[in-house]
C-alpha positions as CSV (number, residue, x, y, z in Angstrom):
1,M,13.3,25.3,9.4
2,N,16.2,26.8,9.9
3,W,19.2,23.8,10.2
4,V,22.6,24.7,12.1
5,A,23.1,21.0,12.5
6,R,26.0,19.2,9.9
7,W,25.2,15.8,8.3
8,L,27.4,13.3,10.4
9,K,28.6,9.9,9.1
10,P,31.0,6.8,10.9
11,T,34.3,7.6,11.1
12,N,36.2,5.7,8.1
13,G,32.6,4.6,6.4
14,G,31.8,2.5,9.1
15,G,31.6,-0.8,6.9
16,D,27.7,-2.4,7.2
17,V,27.1,-2.7,10.7
18,P,24.5,0.2,11.5
19,P,26.6,3.1,13.5
20,V,25.0,4.2,16.7
21,Y,25.2,8.1,17.2
22,L,25.7,9.2,20.6
23,K,25.3,12.9,22.5
24,S,25.5,13.7,26.0
25,F,24.4,16.7,27.4
26,D,23.9,18.6,30.6
27,L,20.9,20.9,31.2
28,P,22.3,24.3,33.0
29,E,18.6,24.9,34.5
30,P,14.9,23.6,33.8
31,V,13.5,23.5,29.8
32,K,10.5,24.7,29.0
33,K,10.2,23.4,25.6
34,A,12.3,20.8,23.7
35,T,12.1,19.7,20.0
36,L,14.6,17.3,18.6
37,Y,14.4,17.4,14.6
38,L,15.7,14.2,12.9
39,T,16.5,12.7,9.9
40,A,18.6,10.4,8.2
41,M,20.3,8.7,4.5
42,G,18.5,5.4,5.9
43,V,16.0,4.4,8.3
44,Y,16.2,5.4,12.4
45,E,15.5,5.1,15.6
46,A,15.9,7.6,18.4
47,E,16.5,7.1,22.4
48,L,17.0,9.6,24.9
49,N,17.6,8.3,28.4
50,G,16.8,5.2,27.3
51,Q,13.3,5.7,26.3
52,R,12.3,5.8,22.6
53,V,11.4,8.7,20.7
54,G,8.1,9.0,19.2
55,D,6.5,5.9,17.7
56,F,7.5,6.4,14.0
57,I,8.8,2.8,12.6
58,L,11.2,3.2,10.1
59,A,11.7,6.9,10.0
60,P,12.4,8.7,7.6
61,G,10.0,7.2,5.7
62,W,10.6,6.8,1.8
63,T,10.8,8.9,-0.5
64,A,12.5,10.0,-3.8
65,Y,15.5,10.8,-2.1
66,H,16.7,12.4,-4.7
67,K,14.8,14.9,-4.4
68,R,12.7,14.6,-1.1
69,L,14.1,13.8,2.1
70,Q,11.4,13.9,5.0
71,Y,12.4,15.0,8.7
72,Q,10.8,14.5,11.6
73,E,9.5,16.8,14.5
74,Y,9.1,15.1,18.2
75,D,8.4,17.0,21.6
76,V,10.9,15.7,23.9
77,T,10.3,17.6,27.2
78,A,9.3,15.0,29.3
79,L,12.4,13.3,28.3
80,L,14.7,15.4,29.9
81,K,17.2,14.9,32.8
82,R,19.8,17.2,34.1
83,H,22.2,14.9,32.7
84,N,21.0,13.1,29.0
85,D,22.0,11.1,26.4
86,L,20.5,11.2,22.9
87,Q,21.3,7.6,21.1
88,I,20.3,7.4,17.6
89,I,21.3,4.0,15.4
90,V,21.1,4.1,11.4
91,G,20.0,1.2,9.3
92,R,20.2,0.6,5.2
93,G,16.4,1.4,5.0
94,W,15.5,2.3,1.5
95,Y,17.8,4.6,0.9
96,H,21.1,1.7,1.2
97,T,19.0,-1.5,0.7
98,H,19.8,-3.0,-3.0
99,L,15.8,-2.5,-3.6
100,L,15.3,-5.1,-6.8
101,N,17.9,-6.4,-7.2
102,W,17.4,-8.2,-10.3
103,D,16.3,-4.6,-12.2
104,V,17.9,-2.1,-9.8
105,S,18.9,1.8,-11.5
106,E,22.0,3.7,-12.0
107,K,20.1,6.4,-9.4
108,H,19.5,4.4,-6.7
109,R,22.8,3.1,-7.0
110,T,24.6,6.0,-6.2
111,L,22.0,6.0,-2.9
112,T,23.9,3.0,-2.0
113,E,27.3,4.1,-2.2
114,R,26.6,7.3,0.3
115,P,27.1,6.6,3.9
116,F,24.8,6.2,6.8
117,G,24.1,10.2,7.7
118,L,22.1,11.7,10.1
119,L,21.0,15.3,11.0
120,A,20.3,16.1,13.8
121,Q,19.2,19.1,16.2
122,L,18.0,19.8,19.4
123,A,16.1,23.0,20.3
124,L,15.8,23.9,24.0
125,T,13.8,26.4,25.4
126,Y,14.2,27.4,29.2
127,E,12.2,28.5,31.8
128,S,13.9,31.6,31.8
129,G,13.3,32.3,28.2
130,K,17.0,31.9,26.8
131,E,17.5,29.3,23.8
132,E,20.1,26.8,22.9
133,I,20.6,24.8,19.8
134,V,22.2,21.2,20.6
135,A,23.3,20.3,17.1
136,S,24.6,17.2,15.0
137,D,28.7,17.9,14.9
138,E,31.9,16.7,15.6
139,T,31.3,16.4,19.0
140,W,28.9,13.5,19.0
141,G,30.5,10.0,19.2
142,V,29.8,7.3,16.7
143,S,30.2,3.3,17.8
144,Q,29.4,-0.1,16.2
145,G,26.2,-1.4,18.3
146,P,24.1,-4.7,19.1
147,V,22.5,-4.3,15.7
148,R,24.7,-5.9,13.3
149,F,22.7,-6.3,10.0
150,S,19.6,-4.7,9.0
151,D,18.4,-4.8,5.6
152,I,14.6,-4.4,3.9
153,Y,15.2,-7.4,2.3
154,N,17.0,-9.7,4.1
155,G,16.3,-8.9,8.1
156,E,18.4,-8.4,10.7
157,I,21.2,-9.6,12.9
158,Y,21.2,-9.0,16.5
159,D,23.5,-9.5,19.6
160,A,22.2,-8.8,22.6
161,N,25.7,-8.8,24.4
162,I,27.2,-5.8,22.4
163,I,27.2,-2.7,24.2
164,P,28.3,0.7,22.3
165,C,31.8,2.1,23.1
166,F,31.9,5.5,21.8
167,C,35.1,5.9,21.8
168,E,35.7,8.0,18.1
169,Y,34.2,11.0,16.8
170,A,31.6,11.1,14.3
171,E,33.3,13.0,11.0
172,P,30.8,15.8,9.5
173,F,30.3,15.8,5.9
174,E,28.2,17.7,3.1
175,G,24.9,15.7,2.7
176,P,21.8,16.5,1.2
177,S,20.2,20.0,2.2
178,D,18.4,21.5,0.0
179,T,15.8,18.1,-0.6
180,L,15.0,18.2,3.3
181,I,11.0,19.0,3.8
182,P,9.0,18.2,6.7
183,Q,7.2,15.5,7.3
184,E,4.2,14.7,4.9
185,G,2.8,11.3,4.9
186,E,1.0,9.3,7.6
187,E,4.0,7.7,10.1
188,V,4.5,4.1,10.5
189,R,3.2,2.6,13.7
190,K,2.7,-0.5,15.6
191,Q,-0.9,-0.7,14.9
192,E,-2.0,-4.0,16.7
193,R,-0.3,-7.4,17.7
194,V,-1.1,-11.3,16.9
195,A,-0.5,-13.9,19.3
196,A,0.7,-17.3,18.1
197,A,-2.6,-19.5,17.4
198,N,-1.0,-22.8,16.4
199,I,2.6,-24.2,16.5
200,F,3.3,-28.0,15.0
201,V,6.2,-30.0,13.5
202,T,6.3,-30.1,9.7
203,P,6.7,-33.6,7.9
204,K,10.0,-32.6,7.7
205,G,10.2,-32.3,11.3
206,E,10.5,-28.4,11.4
207,T,8.6,-26.4,14.3
208,V,6.8,-23.6,12.7
209,V,4.7,-21.0,14.7
210,D,1.2,-20.8,12.7
211,F,-0.3,-16.5,13.5
212,G,-3.3,-17.6,12.0
213,Q,-3.1,-14.7,9.7
214,E,-0.6,-12.9,7.2
215,V,0.8,-9.3,8.1
216,T,3.2,-7.3,7.9
217,G,5.7,-6.3,10.4
218,Y,8.0,-8.4,12.8
219,V,7.9,-10.7,15.3
220,M,8.6,-10.1,19.0
221,T,10.7,-12.6,20.9
222,A,10.3,-13.2,24.7
223,V,12.7,-16.1,26.2
224,N,14.7,-16.7,29.1
225,A,18.1,-17.7,28.2
226,K,21.5,-17.5,28.5
227,K,24.2,-15.6,26.9
228,G,24.9,-16.7,24.0
229,D,22.0,-18.4,23.0
230,I,20.2,-18.0,19.7
231,V,16.5,-17.4,18.7
232,D,16.9,-17.5,14.8
233,L,13.8,-17.6,12.4
234,S,12.6,-18.1,8.7
235,F,9.6,-16.4,7.3
236,A,6.9,-17.8,5.0
237,E,2.8,-17.1,4.0
238,V,1.9,-20.4,3.2
239,M,2.8,-24.3,3.7
240,D,3.1,-26.8,0.5
241,K,0.8,-29.4,-0.2
242,D,3.2,-31.6,1.9
243,G,2.5,-29.2,4.5
244,N,6.2,-28.0,4.8
245,F,7.5,-24.6,5.1
246,Y,7.8,-23.1,2.0
247,T,10.1,-20.1,1.2
248,E,10.9,-20.1,-2.8
249,N,8.6,-16.8,-4.2
250,Y,10.7,-14.8,-1.5
251,R,13.2,-15.1,-4.1
252,T,16.0,-13.8,-3.3
253,A,14.8,-12.0,0.1
254,E,16.9,-14.1,2.8
255,C,14.5,-12.4,5.4
256,R,17.2,-13.3,8.3
257,Y,15.9,-12.9,11.6
258,H,18.8,-14.0,13.8
259,Y,19.2,-13.0,18.3
260,I,21.7,-13.4,20.1
261,C,20.5,-13.9,23.4
262,R,22.1,-12.3,26.6
263,D,21.8,-13.8,30.3
264,G,18.0,-14.2,32.0
265,R,14.3,-13.2,30.8
266,Q,14.6,-10.9,27.7
267,T,12.6,-9.8,24.7
268,Y,13.4,-9.1,21.3
269,E,12.0,-6.5,18.5
270,P,13.4,-5.7,15.5
271,K,14.2,-1.9,14.7
272,L,15.0,-1.6,11.3
273,T,13.3,-3.6,9.0
274,F,10.1,-5.5,8.7
275,W,8.9,-8.7,7.1
276,G,5.7,-9.9,5.2
277,F,4.7,-13.4,6.9
278,R,2.2,-15.7,8.4
279,Y,4.3,-18.4,9.6
280,I,7.6,-18.8,11.1
281,R,10.0,-21.6,11.4
282,V,12.4,-21.7,14.1
283,N,15.5,-23.2,12.9
284,Q,17.5,-22.2,16.8
285,F,16.1,-21.3,20.0
286,P,17.1,-22.0,23.6
287,G,16.6,-25.1,24.9
288,G,15.8,-26.7,21.7
289,C,13.2,-26.0,18.9
290,N,11.0,-28.5,20.5
291,T,10.4,-25.9,23.8
292,V,8.9,-23.2,22.1
293,T,5.4,-21.9,23.3
294,P,3.1,-19.8,22.1
295,G,4.2,-17.1,24.4
296,N,7.7,-17.1,23.1
297,F,6.4,-15.1,20.0
298,T,4.2,-12.1,19.3
299,A,3.8,-10.8,15.8
300,V,3.5,-7.1,15.6
301,V,1.9,-5.4,12.9
302,L,3.0,-2.2,11.1
303,H,1.4,0.0,8.7
304,S,0.7,3.5,8.2
305,N,-1.2,5.6,10.3
306,I,-4.4,5.8,8.4
307,K,-7.6,5.7,9.8
308,R,-10.5,3.1,9.3
309,T,-13.2,4.4,8.2
310,G,-15.2,1.9,5.9
311,R,-16.7,-1.6,7.1
312,L,-19.1,-4.5,5.2
313,S,-20.4,-7.6,6.5
314,C,-23.2,-9.8,5.5
315,S,-24.7,-12.8,6.1
316,D,-22.2,-15.5,3.9
317,P,-19.3,-16.1,6.0
318,L,-16.6,-16.4,3.1
319,L,-17.2,-13.4,2.0
320,N,-16.6,-11.7,5.1
321,R,-13.8,-13.7,5.1
322,L,-12.8,-11.9,1.9
323,F,-13.9,-8.4,3.4
324,D,-11.1,-9.1,6.1
325,N,-8.7,-10.2,3.6
326,V,-9.1,-6.6,1.8
327,I,-8.9,-4.8,4.9
328,W,-5.4,-7.1,5.8
329,G,-4.1,-6.4,2.2
330,Q,-4.3,-3.5,2.5
331,K,-3.2,-2.7,5.8
332,G,-0.4,-4.8,5.1
333,N,1.0,-3.0,1.9
334,F,0.3,0.5,3.1
335,L,3.8,1.0,4.4
336,D,4.7,4.6,4.1
337,V,4.0,3.7,-0.1
338,P,1.6,1.5,-1.6
339,T,3.3,-1.1,-2.1
340,D,2.5,-4.5,-4.4
341,C,4.1,-7.1,-2.0
342,P,5.7,-7.1,1.6
343,Q,7.8,-9.8,1.6
344,R,10.1,-10.8,-1.6
345,D,12.3,-8.8,-3.0
346,E,10.1,-6.7,-4.3
347,R,8.2,-4.3,-2.1
348,L,7.9,-1.4,-4.6
349,G,5.1,1.4,-5.2
350,W,3.6,0.0,-8.5
351,T,1.6,2.6,-9.9
352,G,-0.8,0.5,-11.3
353,D,-1.3,-1.6,-8.4
354,A,-2.2,1.7,-6.7
355,Q,-4.4,3.3,-9.6
356,V,-6.9,-0.1,-9.7
357,F,-7.4,-0.6,-5.9
358,I,-7.6,3.2,-4.7
359,R,-11.4,3.8,-4.8
360,T,-11.5,1.0,-2.4
361,A,-8.3,2.3,-0.5
362,C,-10.5,5.5,0.1
363,L,-13.4,3.1,1.2
364,N,-12.0,1.1,3.7
365,Y,-9.3,3.9,5.4
366,D,-9.1,7.8,5.1
367,V,-5.9,7.5,2.8
368,E,-5.7,11.5,2.0
369,K,-2.8,12.3,3.3
370,F,-1.1,8.5,2.6
371,F,-1.5,9.2,-1.1
372,Q,-0.8,13.1,-1.4
373,K,2.8,12.4,-0.1
374,W,3.0,9.7,-2.8
375,L,1.8,11.9,-5.2
376,N,3.9,14.6,-4.6
377,D,6.9,12.2,-5.2
378,M,5.5,11.1,-7.7
379,A,5.4,14.4,-9.6
380,V,8.7,15.6,-8.4
381,E,9.8,12.6,-10.2
382,Q,7.6,13.1,-13.4
383,R,10.8,13.2,-16.4
384,K,10.9,16.4,-18.7
385,D,8.9,14.9,-21.4
386,G,5.9,13.6,-18.9
387,H,7.4,9.8,-18.7
388,I,5.9,8.5,-15.2
389,S,7.4,5.3,-13.9
390,S,6.2,1.8,-12.9
391,V,7.0,2.3,-9.6
392,V,7.6,5.4,-7.0
393,P,9.5,5.8,-5.8
394,D,11.4,5.7,-8.7
395,E,14.0,2.7,-8.6
396,R,13.7,1.3,-12.1
397,Q,14.3,4.0,-14.2
398,R,13.1,2.7,-17.1
399,P,13.3,4.3,-20.7
400,Y,9.0,3.4,-21.2
401,A,6.0,4.2,-19.4
402,S,3.2,1.9,-19.5
403,A,-1.0,2.3,-20.3
404,A,-2.7,1.6,-16.9
405,W,0.4,2.5,-14.7
406,G,1.3,5.7,-15.6
407,D,-2.2,6.8,-15.6
408,A,-2.1,6.6,-12.0
409,A,-0.9,10.3,-12.4
410,V,-4.4,11.2,-13.3
411,I,-6.8,8.7,-11.8
412,C,-5.6,8.6,-8.2
413,P,-5.9,12.8,-7.7
414,W,-9.0,12.5,-9.5
415,Q,-10.6,9.8,-6.9
416,L,-8.8,11.2,-3.9
417,Y,-11.5,14.1,-4.9
418,L,-13.9,12.6,-5.3
419,A,-13.7,10.7,-1.8
420,Y,-12.6,13.9,0.1
421,G,-13.8,16.7,-1.7
422,N,-10.4,18.8,-1.4
423,P,-9.4,20.6,-4.8
424,R,-6.1,21.1,-3.2
425,V,-5.0,17.5,-4.2
426,L,-6.1,18.5,-7.8
427,E,-4.4,21.8,-8.3
428,N,-1.3,20.2,-6.6
429,Q,-0.8,17.7,-9.4
430,F,-2.7,19.2,-12.5
431,T,0.3,19.8,-14.2
432,C,2.0,16.5,-13.7
433,M,-1.8,15.1,-14.8
434,C,-1.2,17.3,-18.1
435,N,2.3,16.3,-18.9
436,W,1.5,12.8,-18.5
437,I,-1.2,13.2,-21.5
438,S,1.2,15.1,-23.6
439,Y,3.4,12.3,-23.3
440,I,1.2,10.2,-24.4
441,T,0.4,12.2,-27.7
442,A,4.4,12.6,-28.3
443,V,5.2,8.7,-27.9
444,T,2.3,7.2,-29.9
445,N,3.1,6.0,-33.4
446,D,-0.8,6.9,-34.5
447,Q,-2.8,10.6,-33.7
448,Y,-5.7,10.4,-31.0
449,L,-4.7,7.0,-29.8
450,W,-2.2,5.3,-28.0
451,T,-0.5,2.5,-30.2
452,G,3.3,0.9,-29.9
453,G,5.0,1.4,-26.7
454,N,6.0,-1.0,-24.3
455,H,2.9,-1.8,-21.4
456,F,1.9,-4.3,-19.4
457,G,-1.1,-4.8,-20.8
458,D,-3.8,-6.6,-18.8
459,W,-1.3,-7.9,-16.4
460,L,-1.8,-11.7,-15.5
461,G,-5.0,-11.7,-16.9
462,L,-6.3,-15.7,-17.2
463,D,-6.4,-15.5,-21.2
464,A,-2.9,-15.2,-21.3
465,P,-0.9,-16.7,-24.2
466,S,1.3,-19.3,-23.0
467,G,4.3,-18.6,-21.5
468,S,3.0,-15.1,-21.3
469,Y,2.1,-12.8,-18.1
470,K,-0.1,-10.5,-20.0
471,G,-3.9,-11.0,-21.1
472,S,-4.6,-11.6,-24.3
473,S,-6.2,-7.6,-24.7
474,R,-4.4,-5.8,-27.3
475,D,-2.2,-3.4,-25.8
476,D,-3.3,-0.8,-28.2
477,L,-6.7,-0.7,-27.6
478,I,-5.8,-1.0,-23.7
479,A,-3.6,2.0,-23.6
480,S,-5.8,3.9,-26.3
481,A,-8.6,3.3,-23.3
482,F,-6.8,5.1,-20.9
483,Y,-5.5,7.4,-22.7
484,A,-8.9,8.5,-23.7
485,Y,-9.8,7.9,-19.7
486,S,-7.6,10.3,-18.3
487,T,-7.8,13.0,-21.0
488,S,-11.7,13.1,-19.5
489,L,-10.4,13.0,-16.2
490,I,-8.3,16.0,-16.8
491,V,-11.0,17.8,-18.9
492,K,-13.6,17.2,-15.3
493,S,-10.5,18.0,-13.1
494,G,-9.6,21.2,-14.8
495,K,-13.2,22.6,-14.4
496,V,-13.0,21.8,-10.7
497,L,-10.3,24.1,-11.1
498,G,-11.5,26.7,-13.2
499,Q,-8.8,26.3,-15.4
500,D,-9.3,26.4,-19.4
501,V,-9.8,22.8,-20.8
502,T,-10.6,23.7,-24.2
503,Y,-7.8,21.9,-25.6
504,Y,-8.4,18.6,-23.6
505,E,-11.7,18.4,-24.4
506,A,-11.4,18.9,-28.3
507,L,-8.2,16.0,-27.6
508,Y,-10.9,13.7,-25.9
509,D,-13.6,13.7,-28.7
510,H,-11.0,12.7,-31.1
511,I,-9.6,10.3,-29.0
512,V,-13.1,9.0,-28.7
513,Q,-13.5,8.9,-32.5
514,A,-10.3,7.3,-33.1
515,F,-11.4,4.7,-30.8
516,K,-14.3,3.8,-31.8
517,K,-13.1,3.9,-36.0
518,T,-9.8,1.6,-34.8
519,F,-11.3,-0.7,-32.3
520,P,-15.1,-1.3,-33.5
521,V,-14.8,-5.6,-32.5
522,Y,-14.2,-6.7,-29.2
523,Y,-12.2,-10.1,-28.1
524,T,-11.4,-10.1,-24.7
525,Q,-13.1,-9.6,-21.2
526,T,-11.2,-6.5,-20.4
527,E,-11.7,-5.2,-24.1
528,C,-15.6,-5.4,-23.6
529,V,-15.4,-3.8,-19.9
530,L,-13.1,-1.2,-20.8
531,A,-14.8,-0.2,-24.0
532,A,-18.3,0.0,-22.6
533,H,-16.8,1.4,-19.0
534,F,-15.2,3.9,-20.6
535,L,-18.2,4.7,-22.9
536,L,-15.5,4.2,-25.6
537,A,-17.9,1.9,-28.0
538,E,-20.4,3.2,-30.2
539,D,-23.1,1.0,-28.7
540,C,-21.8,0.0,-24.9
541,R,-25.2,-1.6,-24.3
542,A,-24.4,-3.9,-26.9
543,V,-20.3,-4.8,-25.9
544,A,-22.1,-5.0,-21.7
545,D,-24.6,-7.7,-23.7
546,Q,-21.3,-9.3,-25.8
547,L,-19.5,-9.9,-22.1
548,A,-22.2,-11.1,-20.4
549,A,-22.9,-13.6,-23.0
550,M,-18.7,-14.0,-22.6
551,I,-18.9,-14.7,-19.5
552,I,-21.9,-16.9,-19.2
553,K,-20.5,-19.2,-22.4
554,S,-17.2,-19.8,-20.1
555,G,-19.1,-21.7,-17.2
556,V,-19.2,-18.3,-15.6
557,R,-15.7,-17.3,-15.0
558,L,-13.8,-14.1,-15.5
559,Q,-10.8,-14.2,-17.4
560,T,-9.6,-10.7,-16.5
561,G,-6.7,-9.4,-15.3
562,F,-4.9,-6.1,-13.1
563,V,-6.4,-4.2,-15.8
564,G,-10.1,-4.8,-16.4
565,T,-11.2,-6.9,-13.2
566,P,-11.7,-3.4,-11.4
567,Y,-14.6,-2.5,-13.6
568,L,-15.7,-6.0,-14.3
569,L,-19.0,-5.8,-11.8
570,H,-19.4,-2.6,-12.3
571,V,-20.2,-3.2,-16.0
572,L,-22.2,-6.0,-15.5
573,S,-24.4,-4.0,-13.2
574,D,-24.2,-1.3,-15.3
575,Y,-26.1,-2.7,-17.9
576,G,-28.6,-5.0,-15.5
577,Y,-26.5,-7.8,-15.1
578,A,-26.3,-6.8,-11.5
579,D,-26.9,-10.8,-10.8
580,L,-24.1,-12.2,-12.7
581,S,-21.8,-9.9,-11.2
582,Y,-23.0,-11.4,-7.6
583,S,-22.4,-15.0,-9.4
584,L,-18.9,-14.0,-10.3
585,L,-18.7,-12.3,-6.8
586,L,-20.0,-15.4,-4.9
587,K,-18.8,-18.3,-7.1
588,K,-16.6,-20.8,-5.1
589,D,-14.6,-22.5,-7.5
590,Y,-11.3,-21.5,-9.4
591,P,-11.1,-18.6,-10.7
592,S,-12.9,-16.3,-8.3
593,W,-12.6,-14.2,-5.0
594,L,-13.6,-17.1,-2.8
595,Y,-11.7,-19.5,-3.8
596,S,-8.2,-18.0,-2.5
597,V,-10.6,-18.0,0.8
598,T,-11.4,-21.9,0.5
599,K,-7.8,-22.7,0.2
600,G,-7.3,-20.6,3.2
601,A,-5.9,-17.4,2.4
602,T,-6.1,-14.2,4.5
603,T,-4.9,-11.3,2.2
604,I,-5.7,-11.1,-1.6
605,W,-3.4,-12.7,-3.9
606,E,-1.9,-11.6,-6.8
607,H,-2.9,-14.9,-8.9
608,W,-6.6,-15.9,-8.6
609,D,-4.7,-19.6,-9.1
610,G,-1.5,-18.6,-6.6
611,I,-2.1,-22.4,-5.2
612,M,-4.1,-24.5,-7.4
613,E,-6.6,-26.7,-7.6
614,N,-4.2,-29.8,-6.8
615,G,-2.2,-27.8,-4.4
616,D,0.6,-26.9,-6.6
617,F,1.9,-23.1,-7.3
618,W,1.1,-21.3,-10.1
619,S,4.8,-20.6,-10.1
620,A,8.2,-19.3,-7.6
621,D,9.3,-16.8,-9.3
622,M,6.3,-14.3,-9.0
623,N,3.6,-15.7,-6.8
624,S,2.4,-13.3,-3.8
625,F,-0.1,-13.9,-1.3
626,N,-0.3,-10.4,0.2
627,H,-1.3,-8.8,-3.1
628,Y,-3.9,-5.9,-3.2
629,A,-4.8,-5.2,-6.4
630,Y,-8.2,-7.8,-6.5
631,G,-9.3,-6.4,-3.6
632,S,-10.5,-3.7,-5.6
633,V,-14.0,-5.8,-5.6
634,A,-14.6,-4.2,-2.5
635,D,-15.3,-0.9,-4.2
636,W,-18.3,-2.6,-6.4
637,V,-19.9,-3.8,-3.1
638,Y,-20.0,-0.2,-1.1
639,T,-21.1,1.3,-4.0
640,V,-23.3,-1.1,-6.0
641,A,-24.5,-3.5,-3.4
642,A,-24.9,-1.4,-0.5
643,G,-25.4,1.4,-2.9
644,I,-23.2,4.5,-1.2
645,R,-21.7,6.9,-3.7
646,T,-20.5,10.3,-3.4
647,T,-20.9,12.2,-6.9
648,E,-18.9,14.8,-8.8
649,E,-21.1,17.3,-8.3
650,Y,-20.7,17.0,-4.4
651,P,-17.4,15.4,-3.5
652,G,-16.5,14.3,-0.5
653,Y,-20.0,12.8,0.1
654,A,-20.9,16.6,0.6
655,K,-24.6,14.8,-1.0
656,V,-25.2,11.2,-0.9
657,K,-27.0,8.6,-3.6
658,I,-28.0,5.6,-2.1
659,A,-28.9,3.0,-4.5
660,P,-28.8,-0.4,-2.7
661,V,-28.6,-3.7,-5.2
662,P,-29.8,-6.7,-3.1
663,D,-29.7,-10.3,-4.0
664,K,-31.7,-13.1,-3.2
665,R,-28.6,-15.7,-2.5
666,L,-27.5,-13.3,0.4
667,D,-29.9,-12.9,3.6
668,W,-28.7,-9.1,4.3
669,L,-25.6,-7.1,3.3
670,K,-24.2,-3.8,5.4
671,A,-21.9,-1.3,4.6
672,E,-20.7,1.7,6.7
673,L,-18.7,4.5,5.7
674,D,-17.4,7.5,8.2
675,T,-16.9,10.3,5.7
676,R,-16.1,14.3,5.7
677,C,-19.9,14.7,6.1
678,G,-20.9,12.4,9.0
679,H,-21.6,8.7,8.7
680,I,-23.2,6.4,6.1
681,S,-24.6,2.9,6.9
682,S,-26.5,1.4,4.2
683,R,-28.3,-1.8,4.9
684,W,-30.8,-4.6,3.4
685,K,-31.8,-7.8,4.4
686,K,-34.5,-10.3,3.9
687,F,-37.9,-9.6,5.4
688,N,-40.9,-12.1,4.6
689,D,-41.3,-11.6,0.3
690,F,-39.8,-8.2,1.0
691,W,-36.3,-6.3,1.1
692,R,-36.4,-4.0,4.5
693,Y,-33.6,-1.3,3.9
694,E,-32.3,0.6,6.8
695,I,-30.2,3.9,5.7
696,T,-28.8,6.3,7.4
697,V,-27.3,9.8,5.8
698,P,-25.6,12.5,7.5
699,V,-26.2,14.9,4.6
700,E,-29.4,15.6,1.9
701,A,-29.2,12.4,0.4
702,E,-31.0,10.8,-3.0
703,I,-32.2,7.2,-2.2
704,V,-33.3,4.9,-5.0
705,I,-35.2,1.9,-4.5
706,D,-36.3,-0.1,-7.0
707,G,-36.0,2.7,-9.6
708,I,-37.8,5.0,-7.3
709,S,-36.0,8.1,-6.5
710,R,-36.9,10.0,-3.3
711,T,-34.6,13.4,-1.6
712,V,-34.3,13.1,1.6
713,N,-32.6,15.0,4.7
714,A,-29.8,13.9,7.1
715,G,-31.3,11.4,9.2
716,S,-32.2,7.3,9.3
717,Y,-35.0,5.9,7.0
718,C,-36.7,2.5,6.3
719,F,-38.3,1.0,3.4
720,Y,-39.5,-2.3,1.4
721,S,-39.6,-3.5,-1.8
722,P,-40.8,-6.9,-3.4
723,Q,-38.1,-9.5,-3.3
């Protein structure tokens, strides 16, 4: 892209009000093709002759801005007239918002001090063949507009009575030019609309609208009002045990929604921010809060434009609700980067959350492009010593790196390769992967282990000591286990790429031997899970037996956190305890996946007991009700219960293995998956005293029923086995 445009900023800095830029121009002759290139230091929305340009919400998206700033390309030919007005508003977005106020880095602080910069270039090709460029320069006007305030955490204030007055010219300045890249990720778009399900008055006398589903996005207001009337809303995920509006878990995120009406019928959709919510409290409304009707409000769902590929269903309504919650959790947190949560003063791309969920993410949706962009940001922000941050983009700049979080640098590319069969992701990330292993090797206190350092451990494990967020599993064991696992994946990745991995093969063997010698005994469920799943124990079957005994002794209760939970059911079923895996999956009392469902959850919770059995909250400071990590359980349902698996030899489902594992506590279960190679379906159901299996594969497949393996070609098949 050859940029002739200049960066623009508001005259005299512009203050905190998002600036609106204007370029008016006439066309001397008919236009054959018109392409608009745009980016901003913030987030923007563009209109050409009153029509919105493109569908990208919160463009240009969130990247490692110091090194990568995306620009977008729009075909605007159909929007042109003889006389044209191009208006572009630029808000704070991720660029200027004081992300994570309680833990912001100096690097991000430098971004917030920069202007609300705009770079725009319109390339015109006339019917005559003549070409012309309309580029941002000192002839563009700038003004304050109706958006009086906009912030990722703190919401938006909009005055519909203000019309921009372009009596000043924008000021050119030397903005970033060497960091500009074409759009890489999926665009964030409006995906669906959710109508208000219920309106009620709380015991405190507050009017609350319930949408019946927690979403990420914003509220569209439709109202008949007088000039100066106000619509003021607050947002919440849950109500407290007394039925009152609850916002403490949003922490410092103010989440304002303040709309000043003009005369007449009108609708308002926020332009430059988003919220995570199920409920809204109506603080002010034209005619009074008691006049609110369901038709006044619609929730607009935003997420990256990822395509749904997987579906799970079964005979148990609670389990179906859990499957839905996993999907809503992914939609709510896949908003340009894989965030931990969409509501409080955080909303960051936590690497640990991403790696524990990525297998499920790849089954539910086509996320190859989504993750490739995020991994590119990870690679460019990797430090010289190989350090990987706990969040990407790296807004925290912490001096240490954590096991299982930094290991996303290796685990995520490998899982994308398995899901989509494209070795390019391994090629792009291989240097980053190897540098991560080099970092561990350099910082450890003990050769061939990862000891010392500062780690998140088994985050939110239920066996955590009092006052701690970390489970009781040993940090050194967790870190060393992931050191081994990531090294093994580099060996596999290198072989795919034709790389010499002799060094890593030897390193892996040394790590395994050191692990067996140093950690012969396991004290927690997560320690057993990692030792068995990563094949690090001297006797993995004995460790799986120990794990099963621990779970049974505790009353069939899991105690795992973020690190152990994704592999828990897999270890049990891999070593002959599939019935115990189902017992944990179908368990309804605390702690379990279905416990939150019985408490009315419509997304996945951060804590197993975000709402405790007595109705109290786990905490106020860290209690998200839309946190997708524990939704990783859906991976087990797809790949073990329904039995749909890709293979390392034929990734991307070029060949398939179907090995369902039914359970009598369900009448039927079905999984469907759209792959690069076609549609796969696996369904089992009770049929008299037999199991009936209905399987469809688009490629050659190995089907395993009751331990009997058979190879089949593409097609649909039916099998039976005794219960």
